[in-house]
C-alpha positions as CSV (number, residue, x, y, z in Angstrom):
1,X,5.5,-23.0,-6.5
2,X,4.6,-26.6,-5.8
3,X,4.8,-27.9,-2.2
4,X,6.0,-31.3,-1.2
5,X,4.6,-33.7,1.4
6,X,6.8,-32.1,3.9
7,X,4.5,-29.1,4.0
8,X,1.5,-31.3,4.5
9,X,3.2,-32.9,7.4
10,X,4.1,-29.5,8.9
11,X,0.5,-28.3,8.4
12,X,-0.9,-31.2,10.4
13,X,1.7,-30.6,13.2
14,X,0.9,-27.0,13.5
15,X,-2.8,-26.8,13.0
16,X,-3.6,-27.6,16.6
17,X,-3.0,-23.9,17.5
18,X,-0.3,-24.7,20.0
19,X,0.3,-21.6,22.1
20,X,4.1,-21.7,21.4
21,X,6.5,-23.4,19.1
22,X,9.9,-25.1,19.3
23,X,12.6,-22.5,19.9
24,X,16.4,-22.3,20.1
25,X,16.3,-23.1,23.9
26,X,13.8,-23.5,26.7
27,X,12.7,-20.5,28.8
28,X,10.6,-20.3,31.9
29,X,8.2,-18.1,30.0
30,X,7.4,-19.7,26.7
31,X,6.9,-16.2,25.2
32,X,10.1,-14.7,26.3
33,X,11.8,-12.7,23.5
34,X,14.6,-14.6,21.7
35,X,16.3,-13.1,18.7
36,X,16.4,-15.1,15.5
37,X,19.1,-17.8,15.4
38,X,21.0,-19.3,12.5
39,X,18.3,-21.8,11.7
40,X,15.4,-19.3,12.1
41,X,13.8,-17.1,9.4
42,X,12.5,-13.6,9.7
43,X,10.6,-11.8,7.0
44,X,9.9,-8.1,6.2
45,X,6.9,-7.8,8.4
46,X,7.8,-6.5,11.9
47,X,4.7,-7.8,13.6
48,X,5.1,-11.3,12.3
49,X,8.7,-11.2,13.3
50,X,7.8,-10.1,16.8
51,X,5.3,-12.9,17.1
52,X,8.0,-15.4,16.0
53,X,10.6,-13.8,18.3
54,X,8.2,-14.4,21.2
55,X,7.3,-17.9,20.3
56,X,3.7,-17.2,19.2
57,X,4.4,-18.3,15.6
58,X,6.9,-20.7,14.0
59,X,10.2,-19.3,13.3
60,X,11.6,-21.0,10.1
61,X,11.0,-20.1,6.5
62,X,9.4,-23.5,5.7
63,X,7.1,-24.0,8.6
64,X,3.5,-22.9,8.0
65,X,1.1,-20.4,9.5
66,X,-2.4,-21.7,9.7
67,X,-5.6,-19.8,10.6
68,X,-5.8,-21.5,14.1
69,X,-2.2,-20.5,15.1
70,X,-2.5,-17.0,13.5
71,X,-5.7,-16.4,15.5
72,X,-4.1,-17.8,18.7
73,X,-1.0,-15.6,18.2
74,X,-2.9,-12.3,17.6
75,X,-5.5,-12.8,20.3
76,X,-3.0,-14.1,22.9
77,X,-0.3,-11.4,22.3
78,X,-2.0,-8.1,21.4
79,X,-5.7,-8.9,22.4
80,X,-7.2,-8.8,18.9
81,X,-10.7,-10.3,18.8
82,X,-10.9,-13.6,17.0
83,X,-12.9,-12.3,14.1
84,X,-10.4,-9.6,13.4
85,X,-7.5,-12.0,13.6
86,X,-9.3,-14.4,11.3
87,X,-9.9,-11.7,8.8
88,X,-6.2,-10.7,8.8
89,X,-5.3,-14.3,8.1
90,X,-7.8,-14.4,5.2
91,X,-6.2,-11.3,3.7
92,X,-2.7,-12.8,4.0
93,X,-3.5,-16.3,2.6
94,X,-3.1,-15.0,-1.0
95,X,0.6,-15.2,-0.4
96,X,0.2,-18.9,-1.0
97,X,-0.6,-19.3,-4.7
98,X,-1.8,-22.9,-4.3
99,X,-5.6,-23.3,-5.0
100,X,-7.7,-23.4,-1.8
101,X,-4.6,-22.9,0.3
102,X,-5.2,-23.1,4.1
103,X,-1.7,-21.9,5.2
104,X,1.2,-19.7,4.2
105,X,4.9,-19.7,5.1
106,X,6.9,-16.7,6.2
107,X,9.0,-17.0,3.1
108,X,5.9,-16.8,0.8
109,X,5.2,-13.3,2.2
110,X,8.3,-12.0,0.5
111,X,6.9,-12.4,-3.0
112,X,7.0,-8.9,-4.6
113,X,3.6,-7.2,-5.3
114,X,1.4,-9.8,-3.7
115,X,1.4,-8.5,-0.1
116,X,4.9,-7.1,-0.1
117,X,5.0,-3.8,-1.8
118,X,7.2,-0.8,-2.8
119,X,7.5,2.2,-0.4
120,X,7.2,0.1,2.7
121,X,7.5,2.0,6.0
122,X,10.1,-0.4,7.3
123,X,12.0,-2.0,4.4
124,X,13.8,-1.1,1.2
125,X,12.1,-1.9,-2.1
126,X,12.7,-5.3,-3.7
127,X,14.3,-3.6,-6.7
128,X,17.4,-2.8,-4.6
129,X,18.3,-6.5,-4.2
130,X,16.7,-7.1,-0.8
131,X,13.4,-6.2,0.7
132,X,14.7,-7.1,4.2
133,X,17.0,-4.0,4.5
134,X,15.7,-1.8,7.3
135,X,14.6,1.6,6.0
136,X,12.3,3.6,8.2
137,X,12.2,7.4,7.9
138,X,12.5,8.1,11.7
139,X,13.5,11.7,11.1
140,X,9.8,12.5,10.6
141,X,9.0,11.3,14.1
142,X,9.9,14.7,15.5
143,X,8.6,14.4,19.1
144,X,8.5,11.8,21.8
145,X,4.8,11.2,21.0
146,X,4.4,10.4,17.3
147,X,1.1,11.7,15.8
148,X,-0.9,10.6,12.8
149,X,0.5,13.6,10.9
150,X,4.1,12.4,11.6
151,X,3.2,8.9,10.5
152,X,1.5,10.2,7.4
153,X,4.6,12.3,6.5
154,X,6.9,9.3,6.8
155,X,4.6,7.3,4.6
156,X,4.4,10.0,1.9
157,X,8.2,10.4,2.1
158,X,8.8,6.7,1.4
159,X,6.4,6.8,-1.6
160,X,8.2,9.8,-3.1
161,X,11.6,8.3,-2.4
162,X,10.6,5.0,-4.0
163,X,9.0,6.7,-7.0
164,X,12.1,8.9,-7.6
165,X,14.8,6.2,-7.3
166,X,13.1,2.8,-8.1
167,X,12.6,2.5,-11.9
168,X,10.2,-0.4,-11.3
169,X,8.1,1.5,-8.7
170,X,4.6,0.1,-8.5
171,X,2.0,1.2,-6.0
172,X,-1.6,0.1,-6.7
173,X,-4.8,1.0,-4.9
174,X,-4.5,-2.3,-3.1
175,X,-1.0,-1.5,-2.0
176,X,-2.3,1.7,-0.6
177,X,-4.7,-0.2,1.7
178,X,-1.9,-2.5,2.8
179,X,0.3,0.5,3.4
180,X,-2.3,2.2,5.6
181,X,-2.6,-0.9,7.7
182,X,1.2,-1.0,8.0
183,X,1.4,2.6,9.2
184,X,-1.5,2.2,11.6
185,X,-0.1,-1.0,13.2
186,X,2.1,0.7,15.8
187,X,-0.8,2.9,17.0
188,X,-3.1,-0.1,17.2
189,X,-0.7,-2.4,19.0
190,X,1.2,0.0,21.1
191,X,-0.5,3.4,21.1
192,X,-3.6,5.5,21.8
193,X,-6.4,4.6,19.4
194,X,-8.4,7.6,20.5
195,X,-5.7,10.2,20.0
196,X,-4.1,8.3,17.1
197,X,-0.6,8.6,18.7
198,X,2.1,6.3,19.9
199,X,5.3,6.9,21.9
200,X,8.3,7.1,19.7
201,X,10.4,4.8,21.8
202,X,7.8,2.1,21.4
203,X,7.7,2.7,17.7
204,X,11.5,2.4,17.4
205,X,11.5,-0.8,19.6
206,X,8.8,-2.2,17.2
207,X,10.8,-1.6,14.1
208,X,14.4,-1.9,15.3
209,X,14.3,-4.6,17.9
210,X,11.1,-6.5,16.8
211,X,10.0,-7.3,20.4
212,X,7.1,-6.5,22.6
213,X,8.3,-3.4,24.7
214,X,7.3,-4.7,28.1
215,X,10.6,-3.4,29.5
216,X,9.4,0.1,28.5
217,X,6.2,-0.3,30.4
218,X,4.0,-1.6,27.6
219,X,1.3,-4.2,28.0
220,X,-1.4,-5.4,25.7
221,X,-4.7,-3.4,25.7
222,X,-7.2,-4.4,28.3
223,X,-10.1,-4.0,25.9
224,X,-10.3,-6.3,22.9
225,X,-9.2,-4.7,19.7
226,X,-12.0,-4.9,17.0
227,X,-12.2,-4.4,13.3
228,X,-13.9,-1.1,13.9
229,X,-10.9,0.1,15.9
230,X,-8.5,-0.8,13.1
231,X,-10.6,0.9,10.5
232,X,-10.9,4.0,12.5
233,X,-7.2,4.4,13.0
234,X,-6.4,3.6,9.4
235,X,-9.0,6.1,8.2
236,X,-7.5,8.8,10.5
237,X,-4.0,8.3,9.0
238,X,-5.4,8.0,5.5
239,X,-7.1,11.3,5.9
240,X,-3.9,13.2,6.8
241,X,-1.9,11.6,4.0
242,X,-3.9,13.8,1.6
243,X,-1.9,16.8,0.4
244,X,-4.9,18.9,-0.5
245,X,-6.1,21.7,1.7
246,X,-9.5,23.4,2.0
247,X,-12.2,21.9,4.1
248,X,-15.0,22.3,1.4
249,X,-13.1,20.4,-1.3
250,X,-14.8,17.1,-1.6
251,X,-11.6,15.7,-3.1
252,X,-10.0,16.0,0.3
253,X,-12.2,13.2,1.6
254,X,-10.5,10.7,-0.7
255,X,-7.7,10.0,1.7
256,X,-10.1,9.0,4.4
257,X,-11.6,6.1,2.4
258,X,-10.4,2.7,3.6
259,X,-11.9,-0.4,2.1
260,X,-12.8,-3.1,4.6
261,X,-11.3,-6.0,2.7
262,X,-7.8,-4.9,1.8
263,X,-5.7,-3.2,4.5
264,X,-5.7,-5.6,7.4
265,X,-2.9,-7.9,6.2
266,X,-0.6,-4.8,6.1
267,X,-0.7,-4.8,9.9
268,X,1.4,-8.0,9.9
């Protein structure tokens, strides 16, 4: 896809890392939640949609996300450290196929098998006409506190369902890393990163309402979230997605391996 001068103009306008963007109407709090309007765009990534709904990121399909405003959004909303936020942007920039790209648009994130992948925890596969249709296996979240095992079970179910009914099913090793980041995201943003748990009502609010659950008592973590925190949570979930049993079987360690460079963008 080739981009016109309009995109260059938008890039210049947004690269100042403004803390909030033009919205449907003014609010006293610039980050008050506002649902997408008729001229807004939302993609298949719940966290990016939340950031757009709260005015941390631009809300239309064509406006661009740069590293400065992505870092500002993630540090200002869920207390990620700047290096982690920067790394997440670097992983997502491949959505823009232009050489040496410095931005991506929300619409570019929809391209199948780049970042978007089959067996998503929150959306139907692209093969079924729309990868925006909500499809989260909440039946596996069987208690008010969702554990790593429950998250792993819902991830495995979506892969089996996709493989069984999608004749174009594709799920590469890179997709697995993005998937682990996707599954870990609710724990990292809203849950307990030591116990690897998250309250179910916060999870459902994340996926269904795409808003920060301040009305449910949530607030951003007091301690800055680091790359090590993200890796630790993703590794814990990766470990319990393995269907092998037997503590001495070296093959059982396979599910715990998470590469540094691949999974972070899945958290978007």
